[in-house]
VMD Tcl script that builds the backbone (N, CA, C; Angstrom):
set m [mol new atoms 291]
animate dup $m
set s [atomselect $m all]
$s set {name element resname resid chain x y z} {
  {N N MET 1 A 28.261 81.550 7.396}
  {CA C MET 1 A 29.055 81.510 6.209}
  {C C MET 1 A 30.421 80.896 6.529}
  {N N ILE 2 A 31.032 80.220 5.493}
  {CA C ILE 2 A 32.302 79.527 5.679}
  {C C ILE 2 A 33.440 80.524 5.480}
  {N N ASP 3 A 34.370 80.471 6.382}
  {CA C ASP 3 A 35.547 81.335 6.282}
  {C C ASP 3 A 36.607 80.595 5.465}
  {N N TRP 4 A 36.678 80.891 4.164}
  {CA C TRP 4 A 37.585 80.196 3.243}
  {C C TRP 4 A 39.039 80.476 3.571}
  {N N ASP 5 A 39.314 81.589 4.178}
  {CA C ASP 5 A 40.701 81.902 4.544}
  {C C ASP 5 A 41.220 80.940 5.615}
  {N N ALA 6 A 40.342 80.362 6.411}
  {CA C ALA 6 A 40.748 79.413 7.443}
  {C C ALA 6 A 40.667 77.974 6.929}
  {N N VAL 7 A 39.717 77.704 6.024}
  {CA C VAL 7 A 39.509 76.344 5.531}
  {C C VAL 7 A 40.565 75.955 4.495}
  {N N ALA 8 A 40.941 76.875 3.621}
  {CA C ALA 8 A 41.887 76.575 2.544}
  {C C ALA 8 A 43.217 76.058 3.077}
  {N N PRO 9 A 43.835 76.657 4.080}
  {CA C PRO 9 A 45.097 76.108 4.595}
  {C C PRO 9 A 44.908 74.714 5.208}
  {N N MET 10 A 43.738 74.462 5.807}
  {CA C MET 10 A 43.493 73.130 6.366}
  {C C MET 10 A 43.378 72.094 5.248}
  {N N ILE 11 A 42.714 72.430 4.172}
  {CA C ILE 11 A 42.571 71.510 3.040}
  {C C ILE 11 A 43.940 71.226 2.433}
  {N N VAL 12 A 44.747 72.272 2.264}
  {CA C VAL 12 A 46.096 72.087 1.722}
  {C C VAL 12 A 46.921 71.225 2.653}
  {N N ALA 13 A 46.830 71.436 3.926}
  {CA C ALA 13 A 47.590 70.646 4.897}
  {C C ALA 13 A 47.137 69.184 4.866}
  {N N ILE 14 A 45.841 68.930 4.783}
  {CA C ILE 14 A 45.330 67.557 4.742}
  {C C ILE 14 A 45.792 66.853 3.471}
  {N N VAL 15 A 45.692 67.534 2.332}
  {CA C VAL 15 A 46.128 66.944 1.064}
  {C C VAL 15 A 47.631 66.657 1.117}
  {N N LEU 16 A 48.415 67.588 1.636}
  {CA C LEU 16 A 49.850 67.392 1.755}
  {C C LEU 16 A 50.153 66.217 2.691}
  {N N PHE 17 A 49.457 66.146 3.806}
  {CA C PHE 17 A 49.650 65.061 4.765}
  {C C PHE 17 A 49.314 63.716 4.130}
  {N N LEU 18 A 48.172 63.610 3.418}
  {CA C LEU 18 A 47.779 62.371 2.768}
  {C C LEU 18 A 48.753 61.981 1.658}
  {N N THR 19 A 49.230 62.960 0.907}
  {CA C THR 19 A 50.184 62.670 -0.170}
  {C C THR 19 A 51.493 62.140 0.393}
  {N N VAL 20 A 52.033 62.820 1.390}
  {CA C VAL 20 A 53.290 62.377 1.996}
  {C C VAL 20 A 53.105 61.006 2.654}
  {N N GLY 21 A 52.008 60.805 3.350}
  {CA C GLY 21 A 51.731 59.517 3.987}
  {C C GLY 21 A 51.583 58.410 2.947}
  {N N GLY 22 A 50.896 58.708 1.860}
  {CA C GLY 22 A 50.738 57.718 0.798}
  {C C GLY 22 A 52.066 57.336 0.173}
  {N N VAL 23 A 52.920 58.332 -0.050}
  {CA C VAL 23 A 54.242 58.042 -0.626}
  {C C VAL 23 A 55.065 57.221 0.352}
  {N N ILE 24 A 55.037 57.582 1.603}
  {CA C ILE 24 A 55.818 56.856 2.607}
  {C C ILE 24 A 55.332 55.408 2.726}
  {N N ILE 25 A 54.040 55.188 2.674}
  {CA C ILE 25 A 53.492 53.843 2.824}
  {C C ILE 25 A 53.605 53.050 1.519}
  {N N LEU 26 A 53.272 53.643 0.389}
  {CA C LEU 26 A 53.188 52.908 -0.866}
  {C C LEU 26 A 54.520 52.752 -1.600}
  {N N ARG 27 A 55.498 53.614 -1.337}
  {CA C ARG 27 A 56.775 53.518 -2.058}
  {C C ARG 27 A 57.488 52.193 -1.828}
  {N N PRO 28 A 57.632 51.720 -0.593}
  {CA C PRO 28 A 58.276 50.416 -0.397}
  {C C PRO 28 A 57.503 49.268 -1.045}
  {N N ILE 29 A 56.184 49.372 -1.006}
  {CA C ILE 29 A 55.373 48.329 -1.641}
  {C C ILE 29 A 55.583 48.342 -3.145}
  {N N ALA 30 A 55.553 49.531 -3.747}
  {CA C ALA 30 A 55.754 49.640 -5.193}
  {C C ALA 30 A 57.157 49.190 -5.573}
  {N N LYS 31 A 58.154 49.528 -4.753}
  {CA C LYS 31 A 59.522 49.104 -5.035}
  {C C LYS 31 A 59.632 47.582 -4.971}
  {N N ARG 32 A 59.026 46.980 -3.986}
  {CA C ARG 32 A 59.051 45.517 -3.845}
  {C C ARG 32 A 58.343 44.842 -5.019}
  {N N ILE 33 A 57.226 45.377 -5.439}
  {CA C ILE 33 A 56.519 44.819 -6.589}
  {C C ILE 33 A 57.378 44.936 -7.844}
  {N N GLY 34 A 58.051 46.072 -8.003}
  {CA C GLY 34 A 58.955 46.248 -9.147}
  {C C GLY 34 A 60.091 45.241 -9.125}
  {N N ASP 35 A 60.665 45.011 -7.952}
  {CA C ASP 35 A 61.735 44.012 -7.829}
  {C C ASP 35 A 61.235 42.610 -8.165}
  {N N LEU 36 A 60.057 42.278 -7.669}
  {CA C LEU 36 A 59.486 40.962 -7.950}
  {C C LEU 36 A 59.210 40.772 -9.441}
  {N N LEU 37 A 58.707 41.828 -10.093}
  {CA C LEU 37 A 58.459 41.749 -11.534}
  {C C LEU 37 A 59.758 41.575 -12.312}
  {N N GLU 38 A 60.805 42.253 -11.862}
  {CA C GLU 38 A 62.099 42.122 -12.521}
  {C C GLU 38 A 62.651 40.704 -12.364}
  {N N VAL 39 A 62.549 40.152 -11.167}
  {CA C VAL 39 A 63.002 38.778 -10.927}
  {C C VAL 39 A 62.181 37.797 -11.757}
  {N N TYR 40 A 60.877 38.018 -11.807}
  {CA C TYR 40 A 60.004 37.152 -12.597}
  {C C TYR 40 A 60.388 37.201 -14.074}
  {N N ALA 41 A 60.671 38.385 -14.581}
  {CA C ALA 41 A 61.062 38.517 -15.992}
  {C C ALA 41 A 62.387 37.809 -16.251}
  {N N ARG 42 A 63.348 37.951 -15.338}
  {CA C ARG 42 A 64.644 37.273 -15.507}
  {C C ARG 42 A 64.488 35.763 -15.447}
  {N N GLU 43 A 63.671 35.279 -14.506}
  {CA C GLU 43 A 63.447 33.830 -14.392}
  {C C GLU 43 A 62.761 33.291 -15.636}
  {N N ARG 44 A 61.829 34.049 -16.148}
  {CA C ARG 44 A 61.111 33.599 -17.344}
  {C C ARG 44 A 62.065 33.534 -18.531}
  {N N GLU 45 A 62.914 34.532 -18.663}
  {CA C GLU 45 A 63.889 34.533 -19.752}
  {C C GLU 45 A 64.892 33.401 -19.568}
  {N N GLY 46 A 65.398 33.239 -18.349}
  {CA C GLY 46 A 66.326 32.153 -18.052}
  {C C GLY 46 A 65.636 30.806 -18.107}
  {N N GLY 47 A 64.370 30.769 -17.754}
  {CA C GLY 47 A 63.602 29.540 -17.786}
  {C C GLY 47 A 63.459 29.000 -19.195}
  {N N MET 48 A 63.373 29.899 -20.165}
  {CA C MET 48 A 63.283 29.468 -21.561}
  {C C MET 48 A 64.564 28.749 -21.962}
  {N N GLU 49 A 65.709 29.292 -21.544}
  {CA C GLU 49 A 66.986 28.661 -21.882}
  {C C GLU 49 A 67.098 27.297 -21.203}
  {N N VAL 50 A 66.700 27.239 -19.953}
  {CA C VAL 50 A 66.739 25.972 -19.214}
  {C C VAL 50 A 65.797 24.961 -19.864}
  {N N GLU 51 A 64.619 25.433 -20.234}
  {CA C GLU 51 A 63.642 24.546 -20.869}
  {C C GLU 51 A 64.166 24.027 -22.207}
  {N N MET 52 A 64.807 24.884 -22.980}
  {CA C MET 52 A 65.372 24.458 -24.265}
  {C C MET 52 A 66.486 23.434 -24.041}
  {N N ARG 53 A 67.340 23.664 -23.036}
  {CA C ARG 53 A 68.417 22.723 -22.736}
  {C C ARG 53 A 67.846 21.371 -22.306}
  {N N GLN 54 A 66.816 21.404 -21.471}
  {CA C GLN 54 A 66.186 20.162 -21.035}
  {C C GLN 54 A 65.561 19.427 -22.218}
  {N N MET 55 A 64.925 20.183 -23.114}
  {CA C MET 55 A 64.323 19.567 -24.291}
  {C C MET 55 A 65.397 18.938 -25.179}
  {N N ARG 56 A 66.514 19.621 -25.341}
  {CA C ARG 56 A 67.620 19.092 -26.149}
  {C C ARG 56 A 68.165 17.806 -25.527}
  {N N GLU 57 A 68.356 17.810 -24.194}
  {CA C GLU 57 A 68.843 16.619 -23.507}
  {C C GLU 57 A 67.855 15.464 -23.646}
  {N N LEU 58 A 66.568 15.765 -23.545}
  {CA C LEU 58 A 65.551 14.739 -23.690}
  {C C LEU 58 A 65.582 14.139 -25.098}
  {N N LEU 59 A 65.702 14.992 -26.108}
  {CA C LEU 59 A 65.752 14.495 -27.477}
  {C C LEU 59 A 67.005 13.658 -27.728}
  {N N GLU 60 A 68.137 14.083 -27.172}
  {CA C GLU 60 A 69.364 13.300 -27.319}
  {C C GLU 60 A 69.212 11.940 -26.643}
  {N N SER 61 A 68.596 11.926 -25.474}
  {CA C SER 61 A 68.368 10.669 -24.762}
  {C C SER 61 A 67.448 9.756 -25.570}
  {N N MET 62 A 66.381 10.329 -26.105}
  {CA C MET 62 A 65.453 9.532 -26.911}
  {C C MET 62 A 66.135 9.020 -28.176}
  {N N ASN 63 A 66.995 9.827 -28.766}
  {CA C ASN 63 A 67.727 9.406 -29.955}
  {C C ASN 63 A 68.634 8.218 -29.629}
  {N N GLY 64 A 69.321 8.281 -28.504}
  {CA C GLY 64 A 70.183 7.176 -28.075}
  {C C GLY 64 A 69.385 5.909 -27.828}
  {N N ARG 65 A 68.244 6.052 -27.163}
  {CA C ARG 65 A 67.406 4.878 -26.894}
  {C C ARG 65 A 66.851 4.293 -28.186}
  {N N LEU 66 A 66.476 5.156 -29.129}
  {CA C LEU 66 A 65.964 4.685 -30.411}
  {C C LEU 66 A 67.053 3.933 -31.178}
  {N N HIS 67 A 68.266 4.454 -31.123}
  {CA C HIS 67 A 69.389 3.788 -31.790}
  {C C HIS 67 A 69.621 2.403 -31.175}
  {N N LEU 68 A 69.566 2.324 -29.856}
  {CA C LEU 68 A 69.725 1.043 -29.161}
  {C C LEU 68 A 68.613 0.069 -29.556}
  {N N MET 69 A 67.386 0.570 -29.651}
  {CA C MET 69 A 66.276 -0.302 -30.059}
  {C C MET 69 A 66.456 -0.783 -31.498}
  {N N GLU 70 A 66.981 0.078 -32.374}
  {CA C GLU 70 A 67.242 -0.336 -33.755}
  {C C GLU 70 A 68.279 -1.453 -33.797}
  {N N GLU 71 A 69.328 -1.309 -32.985}
  {CA C GLU 71 A 70.353 -2.354 -32.934}
  {C C GLU 71 A 69.749 -3.664 -32.431}
  {N N ARG 72 A 68.928 -3.605 -31.412}
  {CA C ARG 72 A 68.298 -4.810 -30.873}
  {C C ARG 72 A 67.352 -5.434 -31.903}
  {N N GLN 73 A 66.620 -4.585 -32.621}
  {CA C GLN 73 A 65.716 -5.102 -33.645}
  {C C GLN 73 A 66.503 -5.788 -34.762}
  {N N ASP 74 A 67.614 -5.179 -35.175}
  {CA C ASP 74 A 68.455 -5.801 -36.196}
  {C C ASP 74 A 68.987 -7.149 -35.711}
  {N N PHE 75 A 69.442 -7.202 -34.462}
  {CA C PHE 75 A 69.943 -8.452 -33.897}
  {C C PHE 75 A 68.850 -9.518 -33.889}
  {N N THR 76 A 67.646 -9.116 -33.438}
  {CA C THR 76 A 66.528 -10.060 -33.383}
  {C C THR 76 A 66.172 -10.544 -34.781}
  {N N ASP 77 A 66.145 -9.644 -35.759}
  {CA C ASP 77 A 65.847 -10.043 -37.144}
  {C C ASP 77 A 66.881 -11.033 -37.666}
  {N N ARG 78 A 68.158 -10.771 -37.411}
  {CA C ARG 78 A 69.215 -11.691 -37.854}
  {C C ARG 78 A 69.087 -13.043 -37.159}
  {N N LEU 79 A 68.782 -13.023 -35.874}
  {CA C LEU 79 A 68.625 -14.252 -35.114}
  {C C LEU 79 A 67.448 -15.079 -35.645}
  {N N LEU 80 A 66.336 -14.413 -35.888}
  {CA C LEU 80 A 65.169 -15.123 -36.415}
  {C C LEU 80 A 65.429 -15.645 -37.826}
  {N N GLU 81 A 66.119 -14.848 -38.623}
  {CA C GLU 81 A 66.438 -15.282 -39.991}
  {C C GLU 81 A 67.347 -16.502 -39.973}
  {N N SER 82 A 68.329 -16.508 -39.098}
  {CA C SER 82 A 69.231 -17.664 -39.020}
  {C C SER 82 A 68.479 -18.893 -38.507}
  {N N ALA 83 A 67.530 -18.690 -37.586}
  {CA C ALA 83 A 66.721 -19.798 -37.088}
  {C C ALA 83 A 65.849 -20.363 -38.211}
  {N N LYS 84 A 65.302 -19.485 -39.048}
  {CA C LYS 84 A 64.487 -19.933 -40.180}
  {C C LYS 84 A 65.331 -20.738 -41.160}
  {N N GLU 85 A 66.529 -20.233 -41.438}
  {CA C GLU 85 A 67.430 -20.941 -42.362}
  {C C GLU 85 A 67.794 -22.310 -41.806}
  {N N GLU 86 A 68.066 -22.369 -40.526}
  {CA C GLU 86 A 68.425 -23.643 -39.891}
  {C C GLU 86 A 67.257 -24.615 -39.955}
  {N N THR 87 A 66.047 -24.116 -39.708}
  {CA C THR 87 A 64.856 -24.959 -39.785}
  {C C THR 87 A 64.650 -25.462 -41.205}
  {N N ARG 88 A 64.857 -24.590 -42.191}
  {CA C ARG 88 A 64.708 -25.004 -43.598}
  {C C ARG 88 A 65.717 -26.095 -43.961}
  {N N ARG 89 A 66.951 -25.923 -43.471}
  {CA C ARG 89 A 67.994 -26.932 -43.768}
  {C C ARG 89 A 67.648 -28.274 -43.132}
  {N N GLU 90 A 67.139 -28.186 -41.881}
  {CA C GLU 90 A 66.773 -29.433 -41.195}
  {C C GLU 90 A 65.633 -30.135 -41.903}
  {N N LEU 91 A 64.635 -29.342 -42.326}
  {CA C LEU 91 A 63.494 -29.936 -43.014}
  {C C LEU 91 A 63.880 -30.472 -44.389}
  {N N GLY 92 A 64.807 -29.800 -45.048}
  {CA C GLY 92 A 65.248 -30.217 -46.364}
  {C C GLY 92 A 66.121 -31.456 -46.330}
  {N N SER 93 A 66.845 -31.702 -45.263}
  {CA C SER 93 A 67.742 -32.837 -45.188}
  {C C SER 93 A 67.091 -34.057 -44.554}
  {N N ARG 94 A 65.869 -33.932 -44.086}
  {CA C ARG 94 A 65.166 -35.066 -43.478}
  {C C ARG 94 A 64.775 -36.078 -44.572}
  {N N PRO 95 A 64.905 -37.306 -44.238}
  {CA C PRO 95 A 64.444 -38.320 -45.201}
  {C C PRO 95 A 62.919 -38.343 -45.236}
  {N N SER 96 A 62.372 -38.578 -46.383}
  {CA C SER 96 A 60.919 -38.620 -46.547}
  {C C SER 96 A 60.397 -39.931 -45.973}
  {N N ALA 97 A 59.259 -39.864 -45.367}
  {CA C ALA 97 A 58.690 -41.073 -44.768}
  {C C ALA 97 A 57.751 -41.774 -45.686}
}
mol reanalyze $m
mol bondsrecalc $m
mol representation Tube
mol addrep $m
């Protein structure tokens, strides 16, 4: 027969030993994971602001380039129109053969 008066203190001691050992081993790991999650959350929140700023800068750059292209297109249209007018004048002033 099992002597429970001798086994019970051993079971309590083993459970206490495993609990204390688990806390000692797992606490630094859990703390490190918590720190990493906190850093990840801060980076993600800050990353959104950085991403929005980059998107704004990109849109401003594209707006500037589009404005420059519009100016170039207007210049080209005026140049072609003046060339057409000059050609019409030359053709109109030529003597008929």
